[in-house]
SERO-4910 file (N, C-alpha, C, O; in steps of 0.05 Angstrom, whole numbers):
BEGIN
 pado doro    nc1    nc2    nc3   cac1   cac2   cac3    cc1    cc2    cc3    oc1    oc2    oc3
  Met    A     17    -24      0      0      0      0     17     25      0     11     45    -13
  Glu    A     39     24     15     57     47     16     70     53    -11     73     76    -19
  Leu    A     78     32    -25     90     35    -52     69     46    -71     76     63    -88
  Leu    A     45     36    -70     24     46    -88     17     75    -83     13     91   -101
  Glu    A     17     83    -57     12    111    -50     34    129    -61     29    150    -71
  Leu    A     59    120    -58     82    135    -67     81    138    -98     88    158   -109
  Phe    A     73    116   -111     72    116   -140     52    137   -151     59    153   -168
  Phe    A     27    136   -140      7    155   -149     13    184   -141      7    203   -155
  Lys    A     26    186   -117     33    213   -108     54    226   -126     52    250   -132
  Ser    A     74    210   -135     95    221   -152     84    227   -180     95    245   -193
  Ile    A     63    214   -188     51    220   -215     33    245   -214     36    263   -231
  Phe    A     15    245   -196     -7    265   -197     -2    289   -178     -5    312   -186
  Ile    A      6    283   -153      8    305   -133     34    319   -135     35    344   -135
  Asp    A     56    304   -136     83    316   -138     93    316   -166    117    311   -171
  Asn    A     76    320   -186     83    320   -214    106    339   -219    105    362   -211
  Met    A    126    329   -234    150    346   -239    144    372   -253    157    392   -248
  Val    A    125    371   -272    119    395   -287     99    413   -273    103    437   -269
  Phe    A     76    401   -264     54    417   -254     57    424   -224     44    443   -215
  Ala    A     73    410   -209     77    417   -181    102    433   -176    102    452   -160
  Thr    A    124    426   -190    150    439   -185    160    454   -210    181    468   -208
  Phe    A    147    451   -233    154    464   -258    183    459   -266    198    477   -274
  Leu    A    191    434   -263    218    425   -272    217    413   -300    197    400   -307
  Gly    A    238    417   -315    239    406   -342    221    421   -362    212    410   -382
  Met    A    217    447   -357    199    463   -374    211    468   -401    196    471   -421
  Cys    A    237    469   -404    249    475   -430    242    454   -450    233    460   -472
  Ser    A    246    429   -443    239    406   -461    209    404   -464    199    397   -485
  Tyr    A    195    409   -442    166    407   -442    154    426   -462    134    419   -476
  Leu    A    164    450   -465    154    470   -483    164    465   -512    149    470   -531
  Ala    A    189    457   -514    201    456   -541    194    431   -557    192    432   -581
  Val    A    189    408   -543    185    383   -557    156    375   -556    149    352   -562
  Ser    A    138    393   -548    110    385   -545     93    395   -568     69    399   -565
  Lys    A    105    400   -591     89    410   -614     76    386   -629     56    390   -642
  Lys    A     87    362   -626     76    338   -638     74    316   -618     91    314   -600
  Val    A     53    300   -619     49    278   -600     71    257   -604     81    246   -584
  Ser    A     79    252   -629     99    231   -634    125    237   -621    137    220   -608
  Thr    A    135    262   -623    160    269   -611    157    270   -580    176    264   -566
  Ala    A    134    279   -570    129    280   -542    130    252   -529    141    248   -508
  Val    A    118    233   -543    119    205   -533    147    195   -532    155    182   -513
  Gly    A    163    200   -553    191    190   -553    207    202   -531    222    188   -517
  Leu    A    205    228   -527    221    241   -506    210    233   -478    226    229   -460
  Gly    A    184    230   -475    173    222   -450    181    194   -442    187    189   -419
  Ala    A    182    176   -462    192    148   -456    221    149   -448    229    134   -430
  Ala    A    237    165   -461    266    168   -453    269    178   -425    286    169   -410
  Val    A    252    198   -417    253    209   -390    245    188   -369    258    186   -348
  Ile    A    225    172   -376    217    150   -357    240    131   -353    246    123   -330
  Phe    A    253    123   -375    275    104   -372    298    116   -356    308    102   -338
  Val    A    305    141   -362    328    153   -347    321    156   -318    338    150   -301
  Leu    A    297    165   -311    290    169   -283    288    142   -269    296    139   -246
  Ala    A    277    121   -283    274     95   -270    301     82   -264    303     66   -245
  Ile    A    322     89   -279    349     78   -274    365     96   -255    378     86   -237
  Thr    A    364    122   -260    383    139   -245    374    144   -216    391    146   -198
  Val    A    348    145   -210    340    150   -182    348    127   -164    360    132   -143
  Pro    A    342    102   -170    352     80   -153    383     78   -152    394     71   -131
  Leu    A    396     83   -175    425     82   -175    437    104   -156    455     99   -141
  Asn    A    425    128   -158    435    149   -141    427    145   -112    441    154    -94
  Trp    A    406    130   -107    399    122    -79    421    104    -68    429    108    -45
  Leu    A    430     85    -84    452     68    -75    477     84    -69    491     80    -49
  Leu    A    483    103    -88    507    120    -83    504    136    -58    523    140    -42
  Asp    A    480    147    -53    475    163    -30    477    147     -4    489    156     16
  Gln    A    466    123     -4    465    107     20    492     94     27    499     92     51
  Tyr    A    508     86      7    532     71     12    558     86      6    580     75      8
  Leu    A    555    112     -2    580    127     -9    579    156      1    599    166     11
  Leu    A    557    170     -3    557    199      1    548    208     28    558    228     38
  Gln    A    529    195     41    519    204     67    540    203     88    559    188     87
  Pro    A    538    220    109    556    219    132    555    191    145    534    182    153
  Gly    A    578    178    146    579    151    158    572    129    139    571    106    147
  Ala    A    567    136    113    559    115     94    582     95     88    576     73     79
  Leu    A    606    104     92    629     86     86    637     68    109    658     56    109
  Ser    A    619     66    129    625     49    152    627     19    144    640      3    158
  Trp    A    616     12    121    618    -16    112    646    -23    104    653    -46    101
  Leu    A    663     -3     99    691     -8     93    708    -12    117    731    -23    116
  Gly    A    698     -4    140    713     -7    165    707     16    184    697     37    176
  Ala    A    713     12    209    707     32    230    722     58    225    712     80    232
  Glu    A    746     57    213    762     81    208    750     99    187    757    123    185
  Tyr    A    730     89    171    717    106    151    690    116    159    676    129    144
  Ala    A    682    110    184    655    117    193    651    147    195    628    157    193
  Asp    A    672    163    199    669    192    202    670    207    176    668    232    176
  Tyr    A    674    193    154    677    207    128    649    218    119    629    204    122
  Asp    A    649    242    107    625    254     97    630    264     69    644    284     65
  Leu    A    619    250     49    624    256     21    599    269      8    596    268    -17
  Ser    A    581    280     24    556    291     14    561    315     -5    544    321    -22
  Phe    A    585    328     -3    591    350    -21    595    341    -50    596    357    -68
  Leu    A    597    315    -54    600    304    -81    574    295    -94    574    284   -115
  Ser    A    552    301    -80    526    291    -90    519    301   -118    512    285   -135
  Phe    A    522    327   -123    516    338   -149    533    325   -171    522    317   -192
  Ile    A    559    322   -166    577    311   -186    570    282   -192    568    274   -216
  Met    A    566    266   -171    560    238   -175    533    234   -188    530    217   -206
  Phe    A    513    249   -180    486    246   -192    486    253   -221    475    239   -238
  Ile    A    500    276   -228    501    284   -256    517    264   -273    510    259   -296
  Ala    A    538    252   -262    553    232   -277    536    208   -283    537    197   -305
  Thr    A    520    199   -263    502    176   -268    482    183   -289    476    167   -307
  Ile    A    470    207   -287    450    215   -307    462    217   -335    449    208   -354
  Ala    A    485    229   -337    498    232   -364    504    205   -376    501    202   -401
  Thr    A    512    186   -360    518    159   -371    492    146   -382    493    135   -404
  Met    A    470    148   -367    445    136   -376    434    150   -401    423    137   -419
  Val    A    438    176   -402    428    191   -426    444    184   -451    432    181   -472
  Gln    A    470    180   -448    486    171   -471    477    144   -480    476    138   -504
  Leu    A    469    126   -461    459    100   -469    433    102   -484    429     89   -505
  Val    A    415    119   -474    389    124   -488    394    135   -516    381    126   -535
  Glu    A    412    154   -518    417    167   -544    428    146   -564    420    147   -588
  Ile    A    445    129   -556    456    108   -574    434     89   -583    433     82   -606
  Val    A    416     81   -564    395     62   -571    375     75   -590    367     62   -609
  Val    A    367    100   -584    347    113   -602    359    118   -629    344    114   -649
  Glu    A    384    126   -631    396    131   -658    398    105   -673    396    105   -698
  Lys    A    402     82   -659    405     57   -673    379     46   -683    377     36   -706
  Phe    A    358     47   -666    333     34   -673    311     52   -684    291     43   -695
  Ser    A    314     79   -680    293     97   -690    307    123   -699    305    143   -685
  Pro    A    320    123   -722    334    147   -731    315    171   -736    322    194   -731
  Ser    A    290    165   -744    271    187   -748    264    201   -722    263    226   -721
  Leu    A    260    186   -701    255    198   -675    280    213   -665    277    234   -653
  Tyr    A    303    202   -670    328    215   -662    331    242   -675    339    261   -663
  Asn    A    324    243   -701    326    268   -716    305    288   -707    311    312   -706
  Ser    A    281    279   -701    260    297   -692    265    309   -665    258    332   -659
  Leu    A    277    293   -647    283    303   -620    307    322   -621    308    341   -605
  Gly    A    325    318   -640    347    336   -643    364    340   -618    372    320   -606
  Ile    A    370    365   -612    388    371   -590    376    365   -562    390    363   -542
  Phe    A    349    362   -561    336    358   -536    341    330   -524    337    326   -500
  Leu    A    348    311   -540    354    284   -529    379    284   -512    378    275   -489
  Pro    A    402    294   -523    426    295   -505    422    315   -482    436    313   -462
  Leu    A    404    335   -485    400    354   -464    384    343   -440    381    356   -420
  Ile    A    375    318   -443    363    305   -420    383    304   -397    375    304   -373
  Ala    A    408    302   -404    429    301   -383    429    325   -365    436    323   -341
  Val    A    421    348   -375    419    372   -359    390    381   -354    385    403   -346
  Asn    A    372    363   -359    344    368   -353    340    369   -323    346    350   -309
  Cys    A    330    392   -313    327    395   -284    307    375   -272    309    369   -248
  Ala    A    289    364   -288    270    344   -278    285    319   -271    278    305   -251
  Ile    A    305    311   -287    320    287   -281    337    290   -256    336    272   -239
  Leu    A    351    311   -254    367    316   -230    349    321   -206    355    312   -183
  Gly    A    326    334   -210    307    339   -189    297    313   -177    292    312   -152
  Gly    A    292    293   -193    283    267   -182    303    255   -162    294    246   -141
  Ser    A    328    256   -168    349    246   -150    351    264   -125    355    253   -103
  Leu    A    350    290   -129    353    308   -106    328    306    -87    331    308    -63
  Phe    A    304    303    -99    281    300    -82    282    273    -67    274    272    -44
  Met    A    292    253    -80    296    227    -67    314    230    -43    309    218    -22
  Gln    A    335    245    -46    354    249    -25    343    266     -3    346    260     21
  Ser    A    330    288    -10    319    307     11    296    295     26    293    300     50
  Arg    A    280    278     13    257    266     27    265    240     42    249    228     55
  Glu    A    291    233     40    302    210     55    285    185     50    276    172     69
  Ile    A    281    178     24    267    153     18    283    130     29    306    127     23
  Pro    A    270    113     45    285     93     61    295     68     47    315     57     55
  Thr    A    281     59     25    289     34     13    294     37    -17    285     56    -29
  Phe    A    308     17    -27    314     16    -56    289     13    -72    286     26    -93
  Gly    A    270     -3    -63    245     -8    -77    229     18    -79    217     24   -100
  Gln    A    227     33    -57    213     59    -58    226     79    -76    213     94    -90
  Ala    A    253     79    -77    267     97    -95    261     90   -124    258    107   -141
  Thr    A    260     63   -130    253     55   -158    225     63   -165    220     73   -187
  Val    A    206     59   -147    178     67   -152    176     97   -155    161    106   -173
  Tyr    A    190    112   -139    189    141   -141    201    150   -168    190    168   -181
  Gly    A    223    138   -177    234    145   -203    216    139   -226    212    156   -244
  Ile    A    203    115   -226    185    108   -247    160    127   -247    151    136   -268
  Gly    A    149    131   -223    126    149   -221    132    177   -230    115    189   -243
  Ser    A    155    188   -222    162    215   -231    165    216   -261    156    236   -274
  Gly    A    176    196   -273    179    195   -302    152    194   -316    148    207   -336
  Ile    A    134    177   -306    107    175   -317     92    201   -315     78    210   -333
  Gly    A     96    215   -292     83    241   -288     92    261   -309     76    276   -320
  Trp    A    118    262   -314    129    280   -334    119    272   -362    113    289   -378
  Phe    A    118    246   -367    108    236   -393     79    244   -397     72    253   -419
  Leu    A     62    241   -377     34    249   -380     31    279   -385     14    287   -400
  Ala    A     48    295   -372     47    324   -375     53    332   -404     39    347   -416
  Ile    A     75    322   -415     83    330   -442     65    318   -463     60    330   -484
  Leu    A     54    294   -457     35    282   -476      9    298   -477     -2    302   -498
  Ala    A      0    306   -454    -25    322   -453    -22    348   -467    -40    356   -483
  Ile    A     -1    363   -462      2    389   -475      7    386   -505     -1    403   -520
  Ala    A     21    365   -513     25    360   -542     -1    355   -556     -6    365   -578
  Ala    A    -18    338   -544    -44    333   -556    -61    358   -558    -75    363   -578
  Ile    A    -60    375   -537    -76    400   -538    -64    419   -559    -80    432   -573
  Arg    A    -38    421   -560    -26    440   -580    -31    432   -608    -34    449   -626
  Glu    A    -34    405   -613    -41    397   -640    -69    405   -647    -75    411   -670
  Lys    A    -87    405   -627   -115    412   -632   -119    442   -635   -134    451   -652
  Ile    A   -105    458   -619   -110    487   -619    -98    500   -644   -102    524   -648
  Arg    A    -83    485   -660    -74    496   -686    -98    504   -703    -96    523   -719
  Tyr    A   -120    490   -700   -143    494   -716   -164    511   -701   -187    514   -710
  Ser    A   -156    522   -678   -175    539   -663   -169    568   -668   -148    576   -677
  Asn    A   -189    584   -662   -186    613   -666   -175    626   -641   -189    639   -625
  Val    A   -149    623   -637   -136    634   -613   -129    663   -619   -120    670   -640
  Pro    A   -135    681   -600   -127    710   -604    -98    713   -611    -81    699   -599
  Ala    A    -92    731   -629    -64    734   -639    -44    738   -617    -22    726   -619
  Pro    A    -49    755   -597    -28    759   -576    -22    734   -560     -1    732   -547
  Leu    A    -40    714   -560    -36    690   -543    -26    666   -559    -21    645   -547
  Arg    A    -23    669   -585    -14    646   -601     15    638   -594     31    655   -588
  Gly    A     20    612   -595     47    602   -589     50    596   -560     33    582   -548
  Leu    A     71    607   -548     77    601   -520     56    613   -500     53    603   -478
  Gly    A     43    635   -509     24    648   -491      2    629   -483     -3    626   -459
  Ile    A    -12    618   -502    -34    600   -496    -24    574   -483    -38    561   -468
  Thr    A      1    566   -490     13    542   -478     17    546   -448     11    528   -432
  Phe    A     27    569   -440     30    574   -412      3    575   -397      1    566   -375
  Ile    A    -17    587   -410    -43    588   -397    -54    560   -393    -65    554   -372
  Ile    A    -52    543   -413    -62    516   -411    -46    500   -390    -58    485   -375
  Thr    A    -20    505   -389     -4    491   -369    -13    499   -341    -15    482   -323
  Gly    A    -18    525   -337    -27    534   -311    -54    521   -303    -58    513   -280
  Leu    A    -73    519   -323    -99    507   -317    -96    477   -311   -109    467   -293
  Met    A    -78    464   -325    -73    435   -319    -60    432   -292    -66    412   -278
  Ala    A    -43    450   -284    -30    449   -258    -51    451   -236    -50    437   -216
  Ile    A    -70    470   -240    -92    473   -221   -109    447   -219   -117    438   -198
  Gly    A   -114    435   -243   -128    409   -243   -114    387   -228   -126    372   -214
  Phe    A    -87    386   -232    -72    365   -219    -71    369   -188    -68    350   -173
  Met    A    -73    394   -180    -73    400   -151    -97    387   -137    -96    380   -113
  Ser    A   -119    383   -152   -143    370   -140   -138    341   -133   -152    330   -116
  Phe    A   -117    329   -145   -111    301   -138   -101    298   -109    -99    276    -99
  Gly    A    -93    321    -97    -84    319    -69   -104    307    -50    -96    295    -30
  Gly    A   -130    310    -57   -150    298    -40   -151    268    -40   -163    256    -23
  Met    A   -138    256    -61   -137    227    -62   -124    214    -38   -132    193    -28
  Leu    A   -103    228    -27    -88    216     -5    -93    231     21    -90    219     42
  Thr    A   -101    256     20   -105    271     45   -133    267     56   -137    271     80
  Gly    A   -153    260     39   -180    258     48   -183    236     69   -196    240     90
  Gly    A   -171    213     65   -172    191     84   -159    198    110   -169    190    131
  Glu    A   -137    213    109   -124    221    133   -141    240    150   -142    237    174
  Glu    A   -155    258    136   -173    277    151   -196    262    164   -203    269    187
  Glu    A   -207    242    150   -229    227    162   -219    211    186   -233    209    206
  Thr    A   -195    200    184   -184    186    207   -180    204    231   -186    197    254
  Lys    A   -170    229    226   -166    248    247   -193    255    261   -194    257    285
  Lys    A   -214    259    244   -240    265    255   -251    243    272   -262    247    293
  Glu    A   -247    218    262   -256    195    278   -241    193    304   -253    187    325
  Asp    A   -215    198    304   -199    198    328   -209    219    348   -211    213    372
  Lys    A   -215    243    338   -225    264    356   -252    256    368   -257    261    391
  Thr    A   -270    244    351   -296    235    361   -293    214    383   -307    215    403
  Val    A   -275    195    379   -270    174    399   -259    186    425   -268    178    447
  Lys    A   -241    206    422   -230    219    446   -252    234    462   -252    232    486
  Val    A   -270    248    447   -291    262    461   -310    243    475   -318    248    498
  Glu    A   -317    221    461   -335    202    474   -322    189    498   -335    184    518
  Thr    A   -296    183    496   -282    171    519   -281    190    543   -285    181    565
  Ser    A   -276    216    537   -275    235    559   -302    238    572   -304    241    597
  Lys    A   -324    238    556   -351    239    567   -357    215    585   -368    218    607
  Asn    A   -349    191    576   -353    167    591   -338    168    617   -348    159    638
  Asp    A   -314    179    616   -297    181    641   -310    200    661   -311    194    685
  Lys    A   -321    222    651   -334    241    669   -359    229    681   -364    232    705
  Glu    A   -376    215    666   -399    202    676   -392    181    697   -406    178    717
  Leu    A   -371    166    692   -362    145    711   -353    158    737   -358    148    758
  Ala    A   -339    181    735   -329    195    759   -353    206    775   -353    205    799
  Asn    A   -373    217    761   -397    227    775   -412    205    789   -421    208    811
  Asn    A   -415    182    776   -429    160    788   -415    150    812   -427    142    832
  Thr    A   -388    150    811   -372    141    834   -376    160    858   -378    151    880
  Lys    A   -377    186    852   -381    205    874   -409    202    887   -411    202    911
  Ile    A   -429    197    870   -457    194    880   -458    169    898   -471    169    919
  Thr    A   -445    148    888   -446    122    903   -433    126    931   -442    115    951
  Lys    A   -411    141    931   -397    145    957   -415    162    975   -407    168    998
***
């Protein structure tokens, strides 16, 4: 249940585009066609699914204060957290190069349509943001880190797929001249972000009901205690 909650939360509630507005450069530039949006979104899912758990391992067994204790007691005081950015980016760049080689080999047309934005995944702030959020939120297990990486990638994929489908349709709409292009795109992105905020009730609603039930139980318990105390006084 915890993994499922983390999965849906990373897709809808903590969406990389609509909640934190990360990866906006690729989101805006490659969302003119659904075909290119699907290709880039799939690449982002793959990179996040691999790099987030890999960087979790690096963080747990190399970078955190005391993470090198597995090498011996004399290494327990070492703190390599200042290398987090370098190590995370190195891992991301390696995976992006692998994706670029695979896409160029098996889909040259997609490789040409993505152009410079495919290698730029290495510096996409959404990719690095996934690893940094994993670190700052102190995700405890490798499995949760993997689920978080996949969910974050799917969330970014859904965002760019949705805006690409809308942008293909609004080409044939009568959009006011000052809003054509990026203007209407930013407005639609803001409206979708507001829509995605409503998904917060999926996970917080149950918690609020539980809190209300707990308060009701406490009130009833206190009333029963008072009645019992009064009956005891009368009996005496």
